[in-house]
Each structure stands twice: as structure tokens, then as C-alpha cells.
N, CA, C and O atoms as a DFTB+ gen file, in Angstrom:
460 C
 N C O
     1  1       0.381      -1.355       0.008
     2  2       0.316       0.201       0.174
     3  2       1.018       1.050       0.703
     4  3       1.718       1.095       1.715
     5  1       0.517       2.332      -0.815
     6  2       1.134       3.261      -1.057
     7  2       1.331       4.366       0.663
     8  3       0.809       4.214       1.768
     9  1       2.279       5.375       0.151
    10  2       2.448       5.829       1.760
    11  2       1.280       7.053       2.227
    12  3       0.924       7.545       3.297
    13  1       0.911       7.233       0.750
    14  2      -0.064       8.422       0.588
    15  2      -1.235       8.139      -0.335
    16  3      -1.065       7.636      -1.446
    17  1      -2.524       8.497       0.183
    18  2      -3.818       8.220      -0.532
    19  2      -3.633       8.738      -1.728
    20  3      -2.616       9.356      -2.043
    21  1      -4.528       8.536      -2.418
    22  2      -4.707       9.564      -3.685
    23  2      -6.011      10.366      -3.859
    24  3      -6.412      11.101      -4.762
    25  1      -6.414      10.063      -2.954
    26  2      -7.725      11.251      -2.830
    27  2      -7.517      12.514      -2.039
    28  3      -7.402      12.396      -0.819
    29  1      -7.468      13.490      -2.488
    30  2      -7.259      14.422      -1.833
    31  2      -8.198      15.102      -0.994
    32  3      -9.316      15.205      -1.499
    33  1      -8.023      15.710       0.417
    34  2      -8.982      15.842       1.527
    35  2      -9.519      17.116       1.361
    36  3      -8.783      18.059       1.070
    37  1     -11.054      17.288       1.556
    38  2     -11.568      17.771       0.969
    39  2     -12.785      17.548       2.440
    40  3     -13.544      16.632       2.755
    41  1     -12.304      19.546       3.337
    42  2     -13.484      19.433       4.406
    43  2     -14.584      19.276       3.657
    44  3     -14.758      19.052       2.459
    45  1     -15.743      19.530       5.147
    46  2     -17.158      19.352       5.365
    47  2     -17.679      21.160       4.858
    48  3     -18.820      21.520       4.568
    49  1     -16.828      21.737       4.883
    50  2     -17.117      23.455       4.801
    51  2     -16.878      23.413       2.302
    52  3     -17.060      23.938       1.204
    53  1     -16.530      22.661       2.868
    54  2     -16.246      22.671       0.816
    55  2     -17.258      21.920       0.287
    56  3     -17.788      22.417      -0.707
    57  1     -17.679      20.868       0.662
    58  2     -18.443      19.991       0.119
    59  2     -19.736      20.172      -0.189
    60  3     -20.409      19.310      -0.755
    61  1     -20.225      21.457       0.211
    62  2     -21.498      22.126      -0.402
    63  2     -21.583      23.383      -1.443
    64  3     -22.656      23.872      -1.796
    65  1     -20.083      23.915      -1.960
    66  2     -19.618      24.919      -3.092
    67  2     -20.351      24.009      -4.571
    68  3     -20.656      22.860      -4.890
    69  1     -20.361      24.956      -4.958
    70  2     -20.887      24.242      -6.241
    71  2     -19.904      24.278      -7.295
    72  3     -20.252      23.717      -8.334
    73  1     -18.239      25.044      -7.269
    74  2     -16.976      24.172      -7.126
    75  2     -16.626      23.044      -7.335
    76  3     -16.000      22.503      -8.246
    77  1     -17.176      22.637      -6.214
    78  2     -16.463      21.680      -5.773
    79  2     -16.958      20.210      -6.429
    80  3     -16.180      19.390      -6.917
    81  1     -18.806      20.011      -6.314
    82  2     -19.666      19.373      -7.058
    83  2     -19.357      19.336      -8.642
    84  3     -19.272      18.320      -9.333
    85  1     -19.233      20.440      -8.987
    86  2     -18.980      20.628     -10.676
    87  2     -17.964      19.696     -10.938
    88  3     -18.249      18.774     -11.701
    89  1     -16.694      19.759     -10.398
    90  2     -15.523      19.175     -10.764
    91  2     -15.975      17.861     -10.338
    92  3     -15.611      17.110     -11.243
    93  1     -16.675      17.057      -9.293
    94  2     -16.866      15.591      -9.443
    95  2     -17.784      15.224     -10.126
    96  3     -18.032      14.018     -10.142
    97  1     -18.427      15.957     -10.754
    98  2     -19.825      15.595     -11.989
    99  2     -18.603      15.460     -13.427
   100  3     -18.614      14.652     -14.355
   101  1     -17.373      16.888     -13.057
   102  2     -16.963      16.581     -14.434
   103  2     -15.650      15.423     -14.558
   104  3     -15.180      14.919     -15.578
   105  1     -15.245      15.208     -13.045
   106  2     -14.200      14.129     -12.910
   107  2     -15.211      12.536     -13.704
   108  3     -14.517      11.583     -14.058
   109  1     -16.710      12.445     -13.884
   110  2     -16.898      11.361     -13.723
   111  2     -17.751      11.316     -15.776
   112  3     -17.949      10.688     -16.816
   113  1     -17.901      12.578     -14.984
   114  2     -18.950      12.726     -16.870
   115  2     -18.163      13.790     -17.629
   116  3     -18.519      14.931     -17.336
   117  1     -17.208      13.711     -18.506
   118  2     -16.793      15.317     -19.127
   119  2     -17.165      15.604     -20.064
   120  3     -17.079      16.790     -20.384
   121  1     -17.891      14.437     -21.145
   122  2     -18.980      14.942     -22.540
   123  2     -19.542      15.799     -21.977
   124  3     -19.324      16.971     -22.283
   125  1     -20.651      15.372     -20.742
   126  2     -21.551      15.818     -20.361
   127  2     -21.232      17.026     -20.490
   128  3     -21.267      17.619     -21.568
   129  1     -20.693      17.800     -18.813
   130  2     -20.342      18.714     -18.369
   131  2     -19.459      19.902     -19.417
   132  3     -19.531      21.131     -19.453
   133  1     -18.727      19.034     -20.117
   134  2     -17.939      19.953     -21.391
   135  2     -18.103      20.133     -21.762
   136  3     -18.130      21.363     -21.771
   137  1     -18.818      19.127     -23.461
   138  2     -18.139      18.892     -24.557
   139  2     -19.938      18.711     -25.134
   140  3     -20.475      18.797     -26.238
   141  1     -20.239      18.540     -24.288
   142  2     -21.936      19.114     -24.740
   143  2     -22.532      20.616     -25.404
   144  3     -22.899      20.990     -26.518
   145  1     -22.360      21.402     -23.658
   146  2     -22.445      22.469     -23.716
   147  2     -21.461      23.320     -24.848
   148  3     -21.778      24.227     -25.618
   149  1     -20.392      22.776     -24.669
   150  2     -19.606      23.901     -25.428
   151  2     -20.068      23.513     -27.308
   152  3     -19.966      24.403     -28.153
   153  1     -20.498      22.242     -27.636
   154  2     -20.964      22.260     -29.127
   155  2     -22.206      22.615     -29.027
   156  3     -22.694      22.584     -30.157
   157  1     -23.088      22.987     -28.130
   158  2     -24.413      23.268     -28.142
   159  2     -24.184      25.161     -28.222
   160  3     -25.039      26.007     -28.485
   161  1     -23.004      25.316     -27.954
   162  2     -22.682      27.236     -27.981
   163  2     -22.263      27.472     -29.088
   164  3     -22.571      28.551     -29.593
   165  1     -21.083      26.158     -30.120
   166  2     -20.571      26.762     -31.211
   167  2     -21.829      26.301     -31.987
   168  3     -21.862      27.107     -32.916
   169  1     -23.121      25.277     -32.172
   170  2     -23.804      25.269     -32.955
   171  2     -24.636      25.826     -32.908
   172  3     -25.062      25.898     -34.060
   173  1     -25.667      26.702     -31.829
   174  2     -26.380      28.154     -31.370
   175  2     -25.869      28.599     -31.968
   176  3     -26.347      28.659     -33.101
   177  1     -24.307      29.372     -31.706
   178  2     -23.882      30.723     -32.182
   179  2     -24.111      30.272     -33.732
   180  3     -24.499      31.363     -34.149
   181  1     -24.141      29.405     -34.896
   182  2     -23.692      29.275     -36.380
   183  2     -25.303      29.751     -36.300
   184  3     -25.556      30.790     -36.910
   185  1     -26.203      29.215     -35.737
   186  2     -28.313      29.863     -36.334
   187  2     -28.177      31.469     -35.622
   188  3     -28.892      32.331     -36.134
   189  1     -27.643      31.715     -34.929
   190  2     -27.909      33.290     -34.890
   191  2     -27.172      34.039     -35.160
   192  3     -27.529      35.212     -35.056
   193  1     -25.389      33.664     -35.775
   194  2     -25.098      34.839     -36.490
   195  2     -25.315      34.306     -37.940
   196  3     -24.366      34.592     -38.670
   197  1     -26.154      33.719     -38.451
   198  2     -26.751      33.364     -39.639
   199  2     -27.461      34.895     -40.268
   200  3     -27.085      35.855     -40.940
   201  1     -28.814      34.387     -39.520
   202  2     -29.116      36.222     -40.300
   203  2     -28.830      37.239     -39.917
   204  3     -29.730      38.064     -40.072
   205  1     -27.826      37.659     -39.395
   206  2     -27.038      38.793     -38.984
   207  2     -26.089      38.866     -39.843
   208  3     -25.711      39.967     -40.242
   209  1     -25.399      37.430     -40.388
   210  2     -24.663      37.824     -41.561
   211  2     -25.258      38.145     -43.003
   212  3     -24.645      38.794     -43.850
   213  1     -26.696      37.539     -43.195
   214  2     -28.098      38.341     -44.556
   215  2     -27.791      39.461     -44.036
   216  3     -26.922      40.176     -44.536
   217  1     -28.422      39.769     -43.008
   218  2     -29.157      41.386     -42.910
   219  2     -27.656      42.104     -43.295
   220  3     -27.670      43.171     -43.910
   221  1     -26.263      41.425     -42.878
   222  2     -25.229      42.487     -43.589
   223  2     -24.720      42.681     -45.010
   224  3     -23.953      43.522     -45.478
   225  1     -25.236      41.868     -45.447
   226  2     -25.379      41.402     -47.269
   227  2     -26.239      42.013     -47.945
   228  3     -26.144      42.506     -49.068
   229  1     -27.105      41.972     -47.224
   230  2     -28.969      42.410     -47.544
   231  2     -28.900      43.703     -47.920
   232  3     -29.411      44.201     -48.923
   233  1     -27.654      44.723     -46.317
   234  2     -27.801      46.002     -46.267
   235  2     -26.585      46.669     -47.620
   236  3     -26.580      47.774     -48.161
   237  1     -25.981      45.889     -47.753
   238  2     -24.489      45.721     -48.746
   239  2     -25.272      45.857     -50.220
   240  3     -25.261      46.883     -50.900
   241  1     -25.886      44.733     -50.538
   242  2     -26.743      45.015     -52.000
   243  2     -27.678      46.322     -52.547
   244  3     -27.856      46.787     -53.672
   245  1     -28.386      46.828     -50.686
   246  2     -29.317      47.795     -51.279
   247  2     -28.206      48.996     -51.551
   248  3     -28.630      49.579     -52.549
   249  1     -27.334      49.446     -51.243
   250  2     -26.233      50.715     -51.434
   251  2     -25.325      50.365     -53.068
   252  3     -24.761      51.169     -53.810
   253  1     -25.520      48.499     -53.235
   254  2     -24.477      48.468     -54.838
   255  2     -25.619      48.530     -55.222
   256  3     -26.533      48.220     -54.458
   257  1     -25.879      48.986     -56.630
   258  2     -27.002      48.248     -57.034
   259  2     -26.917      48.695     -58.461
   260  3     -26.620      49.876     -58.636
   261  1     -27.200      47.695     -59.849
   262  2     -27.431      47.963     -61.045
   263  2     -27.702      49.032     -61.291
   264  3     -28.637      49.502     -60.643
   265  1     -26.955      50.011     -62.438
   266  2     -27.395      51.482     -62.524
   267  2     -28.283      50.925     -64.231
   268  3     -27.940      50.042     -65.017
   269  1     -29.217      51.674     -64.272
   270  2     -30.228      51.557     -65.440
   271  2     -29.849      51.671     -66.776
   272  3     -28.776      51.069     -66.771
   273  1     -29.990      51.961     -67.639
   274  2     -29.310      52.393     -68.933
   275  2     -29.478      53.812     -69.368
   276  3     -28.714      54.135     -70.278
   277  1     -30.476      54.944     -68.841
   278  2     -30.738      55.758     -68.783
   279  2     -29.160      57.006     -67.368
   280  3     -28.536      58.064     -67.285
   281  1     -29.417      55.767     -66.723
   282  2     -28.010      56.405     -65.383
   283  2     -26.995      56.778     -65.821
   284  3     -26.309      57.784     -65.637
   285  1     -26.816      54.929     -67.115
   286  2     -25.708      54.568     -67.467
   287  2     -24.911      56.312     -68.610
   288  3     -23.847      56.928     -68.668
   289  1     -26.116      56.362     -69.187
   290  2     -26.385      57.730     -70.589
   291  2     -25.668      59.087     -69.686
   292  3     -24.928      59.937     -70.179
   293  1     -25.971      59.038     -68.710
   294  2     -26.115      60.201     -68.106
   295  2     -25.031      60.696     -66.895
   296  3     -24.930      61.782     -66.324
   297  1     -24.183      59.303     -66.734
   298  2     -23.129      59.735     -65.789
   299  2     -21.828      60.256     -66.557
   300  3     -20.988      60.573     -65.715
   301  1     -21.353      60.463     -67.900
   302  2     -20.621      61.047     -68.270
   303  2     -20.264      62.868     -68.785
   304  3     -19.341      63.651     -69.007
   305  1     -22.062      62.730     -68.743
   306  2     -22.460      63.897     -68.923
   307  2     -21.530      65.278     -68.213
   308  3     -21.323      66.392     -68.695
   309  1     -21.140      64.754     -67.039
   310  2     -20.901      65.448     -65.779
   311  2     -19.450      66.114     -66.207
   312  3     -19.034      67.221     -65.867
   313  1     -18.986      65.426     -66.798
   314  2     -16.831      65.557     -66.417
   315  2     -17.090      66.823     -68.325
   316  3     -18.007      67.169     -69.070
   317  1     -15.439      67.027     -68.183
   318  2     -15.230      67.891     -69.392
   319  2     -14.981      66.501     -70.388
   320  3     -14.708      65.328     -70.135
   321  1     -15.194      67.183     -71.506
   322  2     -14.721      66.488     -72.801
   323  2     -13.041      66.183     -72.907
   324  3     -12.358      67.193     -73.073
   325  1     -12.293      64.838     -72.823
   326  2     -10.887      65.040     -73.201
   327  2     -10.887      64.792     -74.712
   328  3     -11.764      64.303     -75.424
   329  1      -9.456      65.341     -75.062
   330  2      -9.356      65.882     -76.639
   331  2      -7.636      65.066     -75.969
   332  3      -7.000      65.412     -74.974
   333  1      -7.517      64.653     -76.335
   334  2      -5.826      63.813     -76.807
   335  2      -4.377      65.471     -76.859
   336  3      -3.492      66.046     -76.225
   337  1      -5.126      65.443     -78.089
   338  2      -3.940      66.961     -78.524
   339  2      -4.034      67.776     -77.690
   340  3      -2.969      68.373     -77.528
   341  1      -5.141      68.230     -76.807
   342  2      -5.143      68.942     -76.368
   343  2      -4.659      68.386     -74.544
   344  3      -4.286      68.974     -73.529
   345  1      -4.788      67.734     -74.720
   346  2      -3.775      66.843     -73.131
   347  2      -2.906      67.160     -73.655
   348  3      -2.375      67.976     -72.902
   349  1      -2.037      67.022     -74.969
   350  2      -0.571      66.930     -74.881
   351  2      -0.025      67.944     -75.030
   352  3       1.198      67.812     -75.061
   353  1      -0.445      69.119     -75.161
   354  2       0.330      70.401     -75.465
   355  2       0.272      71.011     -74.192
   356  3       1.127      71.838     -73.874
   357  1      -0.769      70.647     -73.327
   358  2      -1.455      71.121     -72.378
   359  2       0.547      70.258     -71.347
   360  3       1.561      70.835     -70.955
   361  1       0.270      69.267     -71.348
   362  2       1.764      68.778     -70.974
   363  2       2.650      69.761     -71.770
   364  3       3.266      70.798     -71.526
   365  1       2.471      69.102     -72.647
   366  2       4.133      70.292     -73.180
   367  2       4.557      71.362     -72.638
   368  3       5.606      71.695     -72.087
   369  1       3.348      71.973     -72.935
   370  2       3.518      73.343     -72.085
   371  2       4.028      73.484     -70.972
   372  3       4.695      74.511     -70.840
   373  1       3.941      72.695     -69.957
   374  2       4.871      72.683     -68.412
   375  2       5.944      72.584     -68.717
   376  3       6.191      72.119     -69.830
   377  1       7.182      73.054     -67.691
   378  2       8.386      72.797     -68.265
   379  2       9.082      71.627     -66.836
   380  3       9.410      71.796     -65.661
   381  1       9.031      70.295     -67.933
   382  2       9.461      69.362     -66.965
   383  2      10.738      69.323     -66.590
   384  3      11.248      68.432     -65.911
   385  1      11.160      70.077     -66.930
   386  2      13.040      70.371     -66.791
   387  2      13.266      71.015     -65.382
   388  3      14.200      70.574     -64.712
   389  1      12.622      71.851     -64.961
   390  2      12.868      72.654     -64.208
   391  2      11.994      72.366     -63.464
   392  3      10.784      72.584     -63.411
   393  1      12.866      71.734     -62.754
   394  2      12.117      71.029     -61.204
   395  2      13.320      70.727     -59.989
   396  3      14.525      70.537     -60.156
   397  1      12.432      70.763     -58.562
   398  2      13.302      70.236     -57.804
   399  2      12.796      69.571     -56.509
   400  3      11.707      69.879     -56.024
   401  1      13.672      68.584     -55.922
   402  2      12.673      67.744     -54.942
   403  2      13.207      68.567     -53.415
   404  3      14.080      69.129     -52.754
   405  1      11.646      67.994     -53.587
   406  2      11.426      68.675     -51.285
   407  2      11.514      67.550     -50.407
   408  3      10.695      66.642     -50.555
   409  1      12.054      67.503     -49.855
   410  2      11.740      65.945     -48.372
   411  2      10.858      67.020     -48.369
   412  3      10.846      68.161     -48.832
   413  1       9.879      66.077     -47.488
   414  2       8.396      66.051     -46.562
   415  2       8.918      66.331     -45.108
   416  3       9.941      65.839     -44.633
   417  1       8.294      66.961     -44.645
   418  2       8.453      67.502     -42.920
   419  2       8.314      66.510     -42.381
   420  3       7.184      66.102     -42.652
   421  1       9.131      65.433     -41.352
   422  2       8.538      63.990     -40.404
   423  2       7.926      64.565     -39.286
   424  3       8.424      65.515     -38.682
   425  1       7.256      64.227     -39.093
   426  2       6.553      64.878     -37.354
   427  2       7.630      63.683     -36.868
   428  3       8.302      62.783     -37.373
   429  1       7.257      64.461     -35.130
   430  2       8.437      63.529     -34.531
   431  2       8.440      62.934     -33.548
   432  3       7.780      63.004     -32.511
   433  1       9.467      62.128     -34.003
   434  2      10.206      60.572     -33.936
   435  2       9.957      60.252     -34.469
   436  3       9.728      59.079     -34.173
   437  1       9.559      60.633     -36.122
   438  2       9.833      59.771     -36.955
   439  2      11.078      59.470     -37.814
   440  3      11.747      60.421     -38.219
   441  1      11.442      58.151     -38.130
   442  2      12.643      58.069     -39.086
   443  2      12.666      58.590     -40.873
   444  3      12.371      58.216     -42.009
   445  1      13.267      59.746     -40.065
   446  2      13.544      59.974     -41.751
   447  2      13.802      59.791     -42.558
   448  3      13.416      60.248     -43.634
   449  1      14.973      58.636     -42.187
   450  2      15.918      57.776     -43.569
   451  2      16.945      57.855     -43.867
   452  3      17.529      57.005     -44.539
   453  1      17.507      59.050     -43.381
   454  2      18.781      59.739     -43.644
   455  2      19.453      59.043     -42.546
   456  3      18.905      58.575     -41.547
   457  1      20.684      59.023     -42.833
   458  2      22.600      58.004     -41.792
   459  2      22.647      58.774     -41.250
   460  3      23.531      58.877     -40.399
């Protein structure tokens, strides 16, 4: 016979606490006390989150919708007309050879990359 018993001593004051009772039942039936509630939370959560996700996607679908043919034709009328020759001469008129590189001012404590 071993020198010390395998059972831990629990006083009579501890016997009535809910944690002690739960731990004793958990040792005898681990699936019923841990596995089953865990699986119930996972499955129940999927049933709760499915409608919430559907509402999210329905709201997004209301924001992004297909345009009618009349709306398509009216979209480009607000912008200016683009002529490739005009754009070429506007760009050519700028002096692209006379420019100066300037460093952007950094925030205090930010690394500026200078060694």
C-alpha cells in the first residue's frame, strides 16, 4: 500500500460549494459537463449569426445596385470632354526639366531615412 492516498482531503465546508460539485461530476462525465455545452454554443452561435450575416449582405446589396440604361448614359455628361491633342499640348507647355526635389517634413520622432 502506498504511503499517501490518492484522494485529496476536502473538508465538510467545501462539500457544499458548487465548484466542488461541478469538478466531481466533471471527473465522472466529462462530455456531458464540458463537451455537450461547448458543442451547443458553437451550433447555437451559427444559428444566431446566420441571420445577422444575411442582414449585413442585404444592406450592402441595397447600397451597390445595377444602374439603369438612362443612368449609365447620364454619368459621363458631368465631366469635361477629353481631347488627346489638347492634353498633349497642356503637358508639353509645362516645364518638366526645371523642378526641385523637396523632402517632406517628418513628424517628431519619425525616422526620416537619413543615415
